[in-house]
PDB file with SEQRES, HELIX, SHEET and CRYST1 records, atoms N, CA, C and O in Angstrom:
SEQRES   1 A   83  UNK UNK UNK UNK UNK UNK UNK UNK UNK UNK UNK UNK UNK          
SEQRES   2 A   83  UNK UNK UNK UNK UNK UNK UNK UNK UNK UNK UNK UNK UNK          
SEQRES   3 A   83  UNK UNK UNK UNK UNK UNK UNK UNK UNK UNK UNK UNK UNK          
SEQRES   4 A   83  UNK UNK UNK UNK UNK UNK UNK UNK UNK UNK UNK UNK UNK          
SEQRES   5 A   83  UNK UNK UNK UNK UNK UNK UNK UNK UNK UNK UNK UNK UNK          
SEQRES   6 A   83  UNK UNK UNK UNK UNK UNK UNK UNK UNK UNK UNK UNK UNK          
SEQRES   7 A   83  UNK UNK UNK UNK UNK                                          
HELIX    1 AA1 UNK A    3  UNK A    5  5                                   3    
SHEET    1 AA1 4 UNK A   9  UNK A  13  0                                        
SHEET    2 AA1 4 UNK A  49  UNK A  53  1                                        
SHEET    3 AA1 4 UNK A  39  UNK A  44 -1                                        
SHEET    4 AA1 4 UNK A  34  UNK A  36 -1                                        
SHEET    1 AA2 2 UNK A  18  UNK A  22  0                                        
SHEET    2 AA2 2 UNK A  28  UNK A  32 -1                                        
CRYST1    1.000    1.000    1.000  90.00  90.00  90.00 P 1           1          
ATOM      1  N   UNK A   1     116.841 122.617 100.572  1.00  0.00           N  
ATOM      2  CA  UNK A   1     116.115 121.371 100.617  1.00  0.00           C  
ATOM      3  C   UNK A   1     115.110 121.468 101.787  1.00  0.00           C  
ATOM      4  O   UNK A   1     115.509 121.603 102.944  1.00  0.00           O  
ATOM      5  N   UNK A   2     113.832 121.400 101.476  1.00  0.00           N  
ATOM      6  CA  UNK A   2     112.832 121.523 102.539  1.00  0.00           C  
ATOM      7  C   UNK A   2     112.638 120.251 103.301  1.00  0.00           C  
ATOM      8  O   UNK A   2     113.027 119.175 102.846  1.00  0.00           O  
ATOM      9  N   UNK A   3     112.041 120.365 104.452  1.00  0.00           N  
ATOM     10  CA  UNK A   3     111.780 119.173 105.295  1.00  0.00           C  
ATOM     11  C   UNK A   3     110.849 118.170 104.564  1.00  0.00           C  
ATOM     12  O   UNK A   3     110.976 116.960 104.748  1.00  0.00           O  
ATOM     13  N   UNK A   4     109.948 118.667 103.766  1.00  0.00           N  
ATOM     14  CA  UNK A   4     108.954 117.767 103.116  1.00  0.00           C  
ATOM     15  C   UNK A   4     109.652 116.908 102.057  1.00  0.00           C  
ATOM     16  O   UNK A   4     109.162 115.825 101.735  1.00  0.00           O  
ATOM     17  N   UNK A   5     110.754 117.352 101.522  1.00  0.00           N  
ATOM     18  CA  UNK A   5     111.426 116.577 100.466  1.00  0.00           C  
ATOM     19  C   UNK A   5     112.492 115.639 100.977  1.00  0.00           C  
ATOM     20  O   UNK A   5     113.050 114.872 100.192  1.00  0.00           O  
ATOM     21  N   UNK A   6     112.800 115.666 102.266  1.00  0.00           N  
ATOM     22  CA  UNK A   6     113.824 114.801 102.865  1.00  0.00           C  
ATOM     23  C   UNK A   6     113.251 113.456 103.153  1.00  0.00           C  
ATOM     24  O   UNK A   6     112.086 113.357 103.538  1.00  0.00           O  
ATOM     25  N   UNK A   7     114.016 112.420 102.985  1.00  0.00           N  
ATOM     26  CA  UNK A   7     113.589 111.051 103.309  1.00  0.00           C  
ATOM     27  C   UNK A   7     114.206 110.640 104.604  1.00  0.00           C  
ATOM     28  O   UNK A   7     115.298 111.094 104.950  1.00  0.00           O  
ATOM     29  N   UNK A   8     113.500 109.752 105.361  1.00  0.00           N  
ATOM     30  CA  UNK A   8     113.985 109.195 106.606  1.00  0.00           C  
ATOM     31  C   UNK A   8     115.129 108.199 106.232  1.00  0.00           C  
ATOM     32  O   UNK A   8     114.947 107.316 105.394  1.00  0.00           O  
ATOM     33  N   UNK A   9     116.272 108.370 106.864  1.00  0.00           N  
ATOM     34  CA  UNK A   9     117.446 107.518 106.632  1.00  0.00           C  
ATOM     35  C   UNK A   9     117.441 106.466 107.746  1.00  0.00           C  
ATOM     36  O   UNK A   9     117.119 106.788 108.890  1.00  0.00           O  
ATOM     37  N   UNK A  10     117.801 105.184 107.423  1.00  0.00           N  
ATOM     38  CA  UNK A  10     117.883 104.134 108.408  1.00  0.00           C  
ATOM     39  C   UNK A  10     119.355 103.724 108.571  1.00  0.00           C  
ATOM     40  O   UNK A  10     120.041 103.438 107.590  1.00  0.00           O  
ATOM     41  N   UNK A  11     119.824 103.702 109.820  1.00  0.00           N  
ATOM     42  CA  UNK A  11     121.208 103.300 110.135  1.00  0.00           C  
ATOM     43  C   UNK A  11     121.130 102.144 111.131  1.00  0.00           C  
ATOM     44  O   UNK A  11     120.475 102.239 112.168  1.00  0.00           O  
ATOM     45  N   UNK A  12     121.810 101.057 110.794  1.00  0.00           N  
ATOM     46  CA  UNK A  12     121.885  99.885 111.677  1.00  0.00           C  
ATOM     47  C   UNK A  12     123.076 100.035 112.589  1.00  0.00           C  
ATOM     48  O   UNK A  12     124.181 100.325 112.129  1.00  0.00           O  
ATOM     49  N   UNK A  13     122.867  99.841 113.888  1.00  0.00           N  
ATOM     50  CA  UNK A  13     123.936 100.078 114.887  1.00  0.00           C  
ATOM     51  C   UNK A  13     124.091  98.858 115.782  1.00  0.00           C  
ATOM     52  O   UNK A  13     123.157  98.073 115.944  1.00  0.00           O  
ATOM     53  N   UNK A  14     125.282  98.704 116.366  1.00  0.00           N  
ATOM     54  CA  UNK A  14     125.563  97.586 117.267  1.00  0.00           C  
ATOM     55  C   UNK A  14     125.750  98.066 118.682  1.00  0.00           C  
ATOM     56  O   UNK A  14     126.011  97.263 119.577  1.00  0.00           O  
ATOM     57  N   UNK A  15     125.618  99.412 118.915  1.00  0.00           N  
ATOM     58  CA  UNK A  15     125.740  99.919 120.264  1.00  0.00           C  
ATOM     59  C   UNK A  15     124.371 100.007 120.913  1.00  0.00           C  
ATOM     60  O   UNK A  15     123.361 100.227 120.245  1.00  0.00           O  
ATOM     61  N   UNK A  16     124.355  99.830 122.244  1.00  0.00           N  
ATOM     62  CA  UNK A  16     123.141  99.931 122.992  1.00  0.00           C  
ATOM     63  C   UNK A  16     123.453 100.455 124.371  1.00  0.00           C  
ATOM     64  O   UNK A  16     124.501 100.069 124.889  1.00  0.00           O  
ATOM     65  N   UNK A  17     122.704 101.255 125.000  1.00  0.00           N  
ATOM     66  CA  UNK A  17     121.364 101.736 124.750  1.00  0.00           C  
ATOM     67  C   UNK A  17     121.317 103.133 124.116  1.00  0.00           C  
ATOM     68  O   UNK A  17     120.232 103.607 123.782  1.00  0.00           O  
ATOM     69  N   UNK A  18     122.496 103.820 123.936  1.00  0.00           N  
ATOM     70  CA  UNK A  18     122.439 105.174 123.414  1.00  0.00           C  
ATOM     71  C   UNK A  18     123.355 105.296 122.198  1.00  0.00           C  
ATOM     72  O   UNK A  18     124.374 104.612 122.108  1.00  0.00           O  
ATOM     73  N   UNK A  19     122.982 106.171 121.267  1.00  0.00           N  
ATOM     74  CA  UNK A  19     123.774 106.386 120.066  1.00  0.00           C  
ATOM     75  C   UNK A  19     124.087 107.894 120.019  1.00  0.00           C  
ATOM     76  O   UNK A  19     123.201 108.733 120.183  1.00  0.00           O  
ATOM     77  N   UNK A  20     125.380 108.215 119.790  1.00  0.00           N  
ATOM     78  CA  UNK A  20     125.794 109.561 119.621  1.00  0.00           C  
ATOM     79  C   UNK A  20     126.128 109.776 118.166  1.00  0.00           C  
ATOM     80  O   UNK A  20     126.808 108.949 117.559  1.00  0.00           O  
ATOM     81  N   UNK A  21     125.665 110.872 117.592  1.00  0.00           N  
ATOM     82  CA  UNK A  21     125.945 111.149 116.218  1.00  0.00           C  
ATOM     83  C   UNK A  21     126.025 112.664 116.031  1.00  0.00           C  
ATOM     84  O   UNK A  21     125.536 113.438 116.855  1.00  0.00           O  
ATOM     85  N   UNK A  22     126.658 113.065 114.923  1.00  0.00           N  
ATOM     86  CA  UNK A  22     126.896 114.490 114.658  1.00  0.00           C  
ATOM     87  C   UNK A  22     125.898 114.981 113.644  1.00  0.00           C  
ATOM     88  O   UNK A  22     125.677 114.318 112.630  1.00  0.00           O  
ATOM     89  N   UNK A  23     125.285 116.126 113.886  1.00  0.00           N  
ATOM     90  CA  UNK A  23     124.377 116.780 112.958  1.00  0.00           C  
ATOM     91  C   UNK A  23     125.193 117.617 111.999  1.00  0.00           C  
ATOM     92  O   UNK A  23     126.386 117.842 112.208  1.00  0.00           O  
ATOM     93  N   UNK A  24     124.531 118.084 110.931  1.00  0.00           N  
ATOM     94  CA  UNK A  24     125.239 118.938 109.937  1.00  0.00           C  
ATOM     95  C   UNK A  24     125.800 120.237 110.469  1.00  0.00           C  
ATOM     96  O   UNK A  24     126.762 120.781 109.927  1.00  0.00           O  
ATOM     97  N   UNK A  25     125.188 120.735 111.544  1.00  0.00           N  
ATOM     98  CA  UNK A  25     125.660 121.969 112.170  1.00  0.00           C  
ATOM     99  C   UNK A  25     126.803 121.764 113.126  1.00  0.00           C  
ATOM    100  O   UNK A  25     127.287 122.718 113.735  1.00  0.00           O  
ATOM    101  N   UNK A  26     127.247 120.518 113.268  1.00  0.00           N  
ATOM    102  CA  UNK A  26     128.375 120.172 114.140  1.00  0.00           C  
ATOM    103  C   UNK A  26     128.058 119.763 115.558  1.00  0.00           C  
ATOM    104  O   UNK A  26     128.952 119.349 116.295  1.00  0.00           O  
ATOM    105  N   UNK A  27     126.788 119.871 115.960  1.00  0.00           N  
ATOM    106  CA  UNK A  27     126.409 119.470 117.289  1.00  0.00           C  
ATOM    107  C   UNK A  27     126.361 117.949 117.436  1.00  0.00           C  
ATOM    108  O   UNK A  27     125.903 117.253 116.530  1.00  0.00           O  
ATOM    109  N   UNK A  28     126.825 117.439 118.559  1.00  0.00           N  
ATOM    110  CA  UNK A  28     126.768 116.017 118.838  1.00  0.00           C  
ATOM    111  C   UNK A  28     125.464 115.780 119.633  1.00  0.00           C  
ATOM    112  O   UNK A  28     125.201 116.432 120.644  1.00  0.00           O  
ATOM    113  N   UNK A  29     124.662 114.820 119.134  1.00  0.00           N  
ATOM    114  CA  UNK A  29     123.346 114.529 119.700  1.00  0.00           C  
ATOM    115  C   UNK A  29     123.321 113.098 120.154  1.00  0.00           C  
ATOM    116  O   UNK A  29     123.850 112.225 119.467  1.00  0.00           O  
ATOM    117  N   UNK A  30     122.711 112.827 121.313  1.00  0.00           N  
ATOM    118  CA  UNK A  30     122.555 111.455 121.846  1.00  0.00           C  
ATOM    119  C   UNK A  30     121.063 111.075 121.779  1.00  0.00           C  
ATOM    120  O   UNK A  30     120.205 111.829 122.238  1.00  0.00           O  
ATOM    121  N   UNK A  31     120.770 109.917 121.212  1.00  0.00           N  
ATOM    122  CA  UNK A  31     119.427 109.365 121.213  1.00  0.00           C  
ATOM    123  C   UNK A  31     119.462 108.013 121.919  1.00  0.00           C  
ATOM    124  O   UNK A  31     120.442 107.276 121.812  1.00  0.00           O  
ATOM    125  N   UNK A  32     118.380 107.689 122.646  1.00  0.00           N  
ATOM    126  CA  UNK A  32     118.303 106.414 123.326  1.00  0.00           C  
ATOM    127  C   UNK A  32     117.446 105.442 122.581  1.00  0.00           C  
ATOM    128  O   UNK A  32     116.333 105.773 122.172  1.00  0.00           O  
ATOM    129  N   UNK A  33     117.958 104.214 122.393  1.00  0.00           N  
ATOM    130  CA  UNK A  33     117.186 103.192 121.745  1.00  0.00           C  
ATOM    131  C   UNK A  33     116.116 102.708 122.681  1.00  0.00           C  
ATOM    132  O   UNK A  33     116.377 102.519 123.869  1.00  0.00           O  
ATOM    133  N   UNK A  34     114.899 102.499 122.174  1.00  0.00           N  
ATOM    134  CA  UNK A  34     113.803 102.012 122.943  1.00  0.00           C  
ATOM    135  C   UNK A  34     113.141 100.855 122.199  1.00  0.00           C  
ATOM    136  O   UNK A  34     113.153 100.819 120.969  1.00  0.00           O  
ATOM    137  N   UNK A  35     112.571  99.923 122.932  1.00  0.00           N  
ATOM    138  CA  UNK A  35     111.905  98.759 122.324  1.00  0.00           C  
ATOM    139  C   UNK A  35     110.716  99.212 121.496  1.00  0.00           C  
ATOM    140  O   UNK A  35     109.823  99.883 122.014  1.00  0.00           O  
ATOM    141  N   UNK A  36     110.688  98.855 120.219  1.00  0.00           N  
ATOM    142  CA  UNK A  36     109.540  99.171 119.354  1.00  0.00           C  
ATOM    143  C   UNK A  36     109.573  98.273 118.131  1.00  0.00           C  
ATOM    144  O   UNK A  36     110.640  98.001 117.581  1.00  0.00           O  
ATOM    145  N   UNK A  37     108.413  97.818 117.712  1.00  0.00           N  
ATOM    146  CA  UNK A  37     108.282  96.989 116.517  1.00  0.00           C  
ATOM    147  C   UNK A  37     109.220  95.779 116.555  1.00  0.00           C  
ATOM    148  O   UNK A  37     109.908  95.511 115.570  1.00  0.00           O  
ATOM    149  N   UNK A  38     109.262  95.060 117.650  1.00  0.00           N  
ATOM    150  CA  UNK A  38     110.047  93.848 117.727  1.00  0.00           C  
ATOM    151  C   UNK A  38     111.555  94.043 117.893  1.00  0.00           C  
ATOM    152  O   UNK A  38     112.290  93.059 117.816  1.00  0.00           O  
ATOM    153  N   UNK A  39     112.045  95.245 118.115  1.00  0.00           N  
ATOM    154  CA  UNK A  39     113.436  95.453 118.293  1.00  0.00           C  
ATOM    155  C   UNK A  39     113.668  96.801 119.009  1.00  0.00           C  
ATOM    156  O   UNK A  39     112.731  97.425 119.508  1.00  0.00           O  
ATOM    157  N   UNK A  40     114.934  97.226 119.043  1.00  0.00           N  
ATOM    158  CA  UNK A  40     115.274  98.503 119.668  1.00  0.00           C  
ATOM    159  C   UNK A  40     115.495  99.477 118.538  1.00  0.00           C  
ATOM    160  O   UNK A  40     116.223  99.192 117.586  1.00  0.00           O  
ATOM    161  N   UNK A  41     114.836 100.679 118.653  1.00  0.00           N  
ATOM    162  CA  UNK A  41     114.898 101.703 117.650  1.00  0.00           C  
ATOM    163  C   UNK A  41     114.940 103.073 118.312  1.00  0.00           C  
ATOM    164  O   UNK A  41     114.510 103.245 119.452  1.00  0.00           O  
ATOM    165  N   UNK A  42     115.462 104.033 117.579  1.00  0.00           N  
ATOM    166  CA  UNK A  42     115.445 105.427 118.024  1.00  0.00           C  
ATOM    167  C   UNK A  42     115.286 106.308 116.792  1.00  0.00           C  
ATOM    168  O   UNK A  42     115.841 106.010 115.735  1.00  0.00           O  
ATOM    169  N   UNK A  43     114.542 107.373 116.925  1.00  0.00           N  
ATOM    170  CA  UNK A  43     114.325 108.354 115.856  1.00  0.00           C  
ATOM    171  C   UNK A  43     114.974 109.665 116.234  1.00  0.00           C  
ATOM    172  O   UNK A  43     114.811 110.132 117.361  1.00  0.00           O  
ATOM    173  N   UNK A  44     115.701 110.265 115.323  1.00  0.00           N  
ATOM    174  CA  UNK A  44     116.264 111.545 115.563  1.00  0.00           C  
ATOM    175  C   UNK A  44     115.541 112.520 114.589  1.00  0.00           C  
ATOM    176  O   UNK A  44     115.749 112.472 113.377  1.00  0.00           O  
ATOM    177  N   UNK A  45     114.712 113.381 115.146  1.00  0.00           N  
ATOM    178  CA  UNK A  45     113.957 114.327 114.263  1.00  0.00           C  
ATOM    179  C   UNK A  45     114.898 115.363 113.655  1.00  0.00           C  
ATOM    180  O   UNK A  45     114.617 115.881 112.574  1.00  0.00           O  
ATOM    181  N   UNK A  46     116.007 115.679 114.322  1.00  0.00           N  
ATOM    182  CA  UNK A  46     116.900 116.740 113.872  1.00  0.00           C  
ATOM    183  C   UNK A  46     117.556 116.417 112.561  1.00  0.00           C  
ATOM    184  O   UNK A  46     117.768 117.310 111.741  1.00  0.00           O  
ATOM    185  N   UNK A  47     117.893 115.132 112.334  1.00  0.00           N  
ATOM    186  CA  UNK A  47     118.504 114.739 111.038  1.00  0.00           C  
ATOM    187  C   UNK A  47     117.686 113.720 110.308  1.00  0.00           C  
ATOM    188  O   UNK A  47     118.127 113.151 109.309  1.00  0.00           O  
ATOM    189  N   UNK A  48     116.484 113.486 110.806  1.00  0.00           N  
ATOM    190  CA  UNK A  48     115.558 112.527 110.199  1.00  0.00           C  
ATOM    191  C   UNK A  48     116.237 111.185 109.934  1.00  0.00           C  
ATOM    192  O   UNK A  48     116.250 110.693 108.806  1.00  0.00           O  
ATOM    193  N   UNK A  49     116.804 110.598 111.001  1.00  0.00           N  
ATOM    194  CA  UNK A  49     117.473 109.309 110.925  1.00  0.00           C  
ATOM    195  C   UNK A  49     116.822 108.385 111.888  1.00  0.00           C  
ATOM    196  O   UNK A  49     116.500 108.772 113.012  1.00  0.00           O  
ATOM    197  N   UNK A  50     116.611 107.117 111.453  1.00  0.00           N  
ATOM    198  CA  UNK A  50     116.104 106.061 112.349  1.00  0.00           C  
ATOM    199  C   UNK A  50     117.287 105.162 112.621  1.00  0.00           C  
ATOM    200  O   UNK A  50     117.929 104.680 111.688  1.00  0.00           O  
ATOM    201  N   UNK A  51     117.590 104.928 113.904  1.00  0.00           N  
ATOM    202  CA  UNK A  51     118.654 104.028 114.305  1.00  0.00           C  
ATOM    203  C   UNK A  51     118.026 102.714 114.741  1.00  0.00           C  
ATOM    204  O   UNK A  51     117.148 102.689 115.603  1.00  0.00           O  
ATOM    205  N   UNK A  52     118.479 101.631 114.144  1.00  0.00           N  
ATOM    206  CA  UNK A  52     117.912 100.307 114.475  1.00  0.00           C  
ATOM    207  C   UNK A  52     119.042  99.416 114.996  1.00  0.00           C  
ATOM    208  O   UNK A  52     120.062  99.237 114.331  1.00  0.00           O  
ATOM    209  N   UNK A  53     118.842  98.854 116.208  1.00  0.00           N  
ATOM    210  CA  UNK A  53     119.901  98.002 116.817  1.00  0.00           C  
ATOM    211  C   UNK A  53     119.891  96.644 116.194  1.00  0.00           C  
ATOM    212  O   UNK A  53     118.840  96.019 116.048  1.00  0.00           O  
ATOM    213  N   UNK A  54     121.087  96.174 115.818  1.00  0.00           N  
ATOM    214  CA  UNK A  54     121.306  94.809 115.356  1.00  0.00           C  
ATOM    215  C   UNK A  54     122.388  94.201 116.209  1.00  0.00           C  
ATOM    216  O   UNK A  54     123.493  94.736 116.308  1.00  0.00           O  
ATOM    217  N   UNK A  55     122.069  93.081 116.827  1.00  0.00           N  
ATOM    218  CA  UNK A  55     123.080  92.416 117.668  1.00  0.00           C  
ATOM    219  C   UNK A  55     124.240  91.953 116.797  1.00  0.00           C  
ATOM    220  O   UNK A  55     124.016  91.360 115.742  1.00  0.00           O  
ATOM    221  N   UNK A  56     125.465  92.213 117.216  1.00  0.00           N  
ATOM    222  CA  UNK A  56     126.612  91.821 116.405  1.00  0.00           C  
ATOM    223  C   UNK A  56     126.681  90.297 116.293  1.00  0.00           C  
ATOM    224  O   UNK A  56     126.376  89.579 117.245  1.00  0.00           O  
ATOM    225  N   UNK A  57     127.082  89.825 115.128  1.00  0.00           N  
ATOM    226  CA  UNK A  57     127.276  88.396 114.886  1.00  0.00           C  
ATOM    227  C   UNK A  57     128.576  87.948 115.423  1.00  0.00           C  
ATOM    228  O   UNK A  57     129.528  88.728 115.461  1.00  0.00           O  
ATOM    229  N   UNK A  58     128.667  86.684 115.855  1.00  0.00           N  
ATOM    230  CA  UNK A  58     129.933  86.167 116.291  1.00  0.00           C  
ATOM    231  C   UNK A  58     130.972  86.223 115.173  1.00  0.00           C  
ATOM    232  O   UNK A  58     130.626  86.117 113.996  1.00  0.00           O  
ATOM    233  N   UNK A  59     132.244  86.390 115.537  1.00  0.00           N  
ATOM    234  CA  UNK A  59     133.295  86.447 114.547  1.00  0.00           C  
ATOM    235  C   UNK A  59     133.451  85.095 113.860  1.00  0.00           C  
ATOM    236  O   UNK A  59     133.345  84.040 114.485  1.00  0.00           O  
ATOM    237  N   UNK A  60     133.704  85.158 112.555  1.00  0.00           N  
ATOM    238  CA  UNK A  60     133.973  83.921 111.791  1.00  0.00           C  
ATOM    239  C   UNK A  60     135.447  83.551 111.880  1.00  0.00           C  
ATOM    240  O   UNK A  60     135.836  82.460 111.463  1.00  0.00           O  
ATOM    241  N   UNK A  61     136.253  84.425 112.406  1.00  0.00           N  
ATOM    242  CA  UNK A  61     137.716  84.229 112.488  1.00  0.00           C  
ATOM    243  C   UNK A  61     138.037  83.668 113.873  1.00  0.00           C  
ATOM    244  O   UNK A  61     137.616  84.237 114.880  1.00  0.00           O  
ATOM    245  N   UNK A  62     138.756  82.591 113.934  1.00  0.00           N  
ATOM    246  CA  UNK A  62     139.242  82.005 115.172  1.00  0.00           C  
ATOM    247  C   UNK A  62     140.293  82.905 115.793  1.00  0.00           C  
ATOM    248  O   UNK A  62     141.250  83.312 115.135  1.00  0.00           O  
ATOM    249  N   UNK A  63     140.094  83.222 117.118  1.00  0.00           N  
ATOM    250  CA  UNK A  63     141.042  84.096 117.830  1.00  0.00           C  
ATOM    251  C   UNK A  63     141.851  83.235 118.771  1.00  0.00           C  
ATOM    252  O   UNK A  63     141.307  82.477 119.573  1.00  0.00           O  
ATOM    253  N   UNK A  64     143.198  83.367 118.657  1.00  0.00           N  
ATOM    254  CA  UNK A  64     144.092  82.577 119.495  1.00  0.00           C  
ATOM    255  C   UNK A  64     144.878  83.524 120.352  1.00  0.00           C  
ATOM    256  O   UNK A  64     145.130  84.672 119.984  1.00  0.00           O  
ATOM    257  N   UNK A  65     145.259  83.026 121.498  1.00  0.00           N  
ATOM    258  CA  UNK A  65     146.063  83.824 122.462  1.00  0.00           C  
ATOM    259  C   UNK A  65     147.449  84.113 121.851  1.00  0.00           C  
ATOM    260  O   UNK A  65     148.082  83.206 121.311  1.00  0.00           O  
ATOM    261  N   UNK A  66     147.910  85.337 121.931  1.00  0.00           N  
ATOM    262  CA  UNK A  66     149.187  85.715 121.355  1.00  0.00           C  
ATOM    263  C   UNK A  66     150.335  85.143 122.173  1.00  0.00           C  
ATOM    264  O   UNK A  66     150.321  85.287 123.395  1.00  0.00           O  
ATOM    265  N   UNK A  67     151.331  84.500 121.566  1.00  0.00           N  
ATOM    266  CA  UNK A  67     152.500  84.036 122.334  1.00  0.00           C  
ATOM    267  C   UNK A  67     153.424  85.180 122.721  1.00  0.00           C  
ATOM    268  O   UNK A  67     154.350  84.972 123.504  1.00  0.00           O  
ATOM    269  N   UNK A  68     153.203  86.388 122.195  1.00  0.00           N  
ATOM    270  CA  UNK A  68     154.047  87.543 122.508  1.00  0.00           C  
ATOM    271  C   UNK A  68     153.580  88.283 123.746  1.00  0.00           C  
ATOM    272  O   UNK A  68     154.371  89.022 124.332  1.00  0.00           O  
ATOM    273  N   UNK A  69     152.327  88.120 124.178  1.00  0.00           N  
ATOM    274  CA  UNK A  69     151.791  88.792 125.313  1.00  0.00           C  
ATOM    275  C   UNK A  69     152.154  88.073 126.598  1.00  0.00           C  
ATOM    276  O   UNK A  69     152.094  86.845 126.655  1.00  0.00           O  
ATOM    277  N   UNK A  70     152.539  88.833 127.657  1.00  0.00           N  
ATOM    278  CA  UNK A  70     152.864  88.164 128.957  1.00  0.00           C  
ATOM    279  C   UNK A  70     151.545  87.565 129.557  1.00  0.00           C  
ATOM    280  O   UNK A  70     150.441  88.003 129.234  1.00  0.00           O  
ATOM    281  N   UNK A  71     151.721  86.542 130.447  1.00  0.00           N  
ATOM    282  CA  UNK A  71     150.542  85.939 131.040  1.00  0.00           C  
ATOM    283  C   UNK A  71     149.807  86.999 131.922  1.00  0.00           C  
ATOM    284  O   UNK A  71     150.428  87.884 132.510  1.00  0.00           O  
ATOM    285  N   UNK A  72     148.515  86.866 131.979  1.00  0.00           N  
ATOM    286  CA  UNK A  72     147.701  87.806 132.774  1.00  0.00           C  
ATOM    287  C   UNK A  72     147.130  87.066 133.944  1.00  0.00           C  
ATOM    288  O   UNK A  72     146.490  86.025 133.790  1.00  0.00           O  
ATOM    289  N   UNK A  73     147.369  87.620 135.145  1.00  0.00           N  
ATOM    290  CA  UNK A  73     146.830  87.004 136.349  1.00  0.00           C  
ATOM    291  C   UNK A  73     145.325  87.024 136.320  1.00  0.00           C  
ATOM    292  O   UNK A  73     144.713  88.071 136.109  1.00  0.00           O  
ATOM    293  N   UNK A  74     144.717  85.854 136.532  1.00  0.00           N  
ATOM    294  CA  UNK A  74     143.276  85.772 136.489  1.00  0.00           C  
ATOM    295  C   UNK A  74     142.772  85.227 135.179  1.00  0.00           C  
ATOM    296  O   UNK A  74     141.560  85.083 135.020  1.00  0.00           O  
ATOM    297  N   UNK A  75     143.640  84.913 134.221  1.00  0.00           N  
ATOM    298  CA  UNK A  75     143.217  84.310 132.976  1.00  0.00           C  
ATOM    299  C   UNK A  75     143.165  82.784 133.144  1.00  0.00           C  
ATOM    300  O   UNK A  75     144.094  82.071 132.764  1.00  0.00           O  
ATOM    301  N   UNK A  76     142.048  82.300 133.725  1.00  0.00           N  
ATOM    302  CA  UNK A  76     141.985  80.880 134.081  1.00  0.00           C  
ATOM    303  C   UNK A  76     141.753  79.973 132.881  1.00  0.00           C  
ATOM    304  O   UNK A  76     141.991  78.769 132.965  1.00  0.00           O  
ATOM    305  N   UNK A  77     141.289  80.534 131.762  1.00  0.00           N  
ATOM    306  CA  UNK A  77     141.029  79.721 130.613  1.00  0.00           C  
ATOM    307  C   UNK A  77     142.363  79.162 130.017  1.00  0.00           C  
ATOM    308  O   UNK A  77     142.406  78.029 129.537  1.00  0.00           O  
ATOM    309  N   UNK A  78     143.408  79.958 130.060  1.00  0.00           N  
ATOM    310  CA  UNK A  78     144.634  79.536 129.449  1.00  0.00           C  
ATOM    311  C   UNK A  78     145.455  78.599 130.295  1.00  0.00           C  
ATOM    312  O   UNK A  78     146.317  77.903 129.758  1.00  0.00           O  
ATOM    313  N   UNK A  79     145.228  78.546 131.603  1.00  0.00           N  
ATOM    314  CA  UNK A  79     145.996  77.713 132.474  1.00  0.00           C  
ATOM    315  C   UNK A  79     147.396  78.174 132.734  1.00  0.00           C  
ATOM    316  O   UNK A  79     148.219  77.388 133.203  1.00  0.00           O  
ATOM    317  N   UNK A  80     147.703  79.412 132.450  1.00  0.00           N  
ATOM    318  CA  UNK A  80     149.094  79.925 132.611  1.00  0.00           C  
ATOM    319  C   UNK A  80     149.258  80.726 133.903  1.00  0.00           C  
ATOM    320  O   UNK A  80     150.191  81.525 133.992  1.00  0.00           O  
ATOM    321  N   UNK A  81     148.397  80.551 134.907  1.00  0.00           N  
ATOM    322  CA  UNK A  81     148.533  81.267 136.151  1.00  0.00           C  
ATOM    323  C   UNK A  81     149.618  80.668 137.042  1.00  0.00           C  
ATOM    324  O   UNK A  81     150.026  81.284 138.027  1.00  0.00           O  
ATOM    325  N   UNK A  82     150.088  79.457 136.692  1.00  0.00           N  
ATOM    326  CA  UNK A  82     150.991  78.752 137.532  1.00  0.00           C  
ATOM    327  C   UNK A  82     152.459  79.244 137.361  1.00  0.00           C  
ATOM    328  O   UNK A  82     153.335  78.803 138.105  1.00  0.00           O  
ATOM    329  N   UNK A  83     152.721  80.101 136.442  1.00  0.00           N  
ATOM    330  CA  UNK A  83     154.108  80.562 136.174  1.00  0.00           C  
ATOM    331  C   UNK A  83     154.568  81.502 137.198  1.00  0.00           C  
ATOM    332  O   UNK A  83     155.699  81.984 137.130  1.00  0.00           O  
TER     333      UNK A  83                                                      
END                                                                             
């Protein structure tokens, strides 16, 4: 498959400022996201991939403190520092 016939692949990521990914030859490559076109993007010429940063959305699931975990010193939100 020649370089002229390959298409640019777009991958949306939630990590910032650097992305590590593996090329087909097994090498791990790091690319840095830079501000471009209204967002943070990085191009990897080695695998013809464009990485686009997307800020993670807040969780739709309510998270509650586990009753099984011991109190943590400095957890002022829970009010359990008095034990």
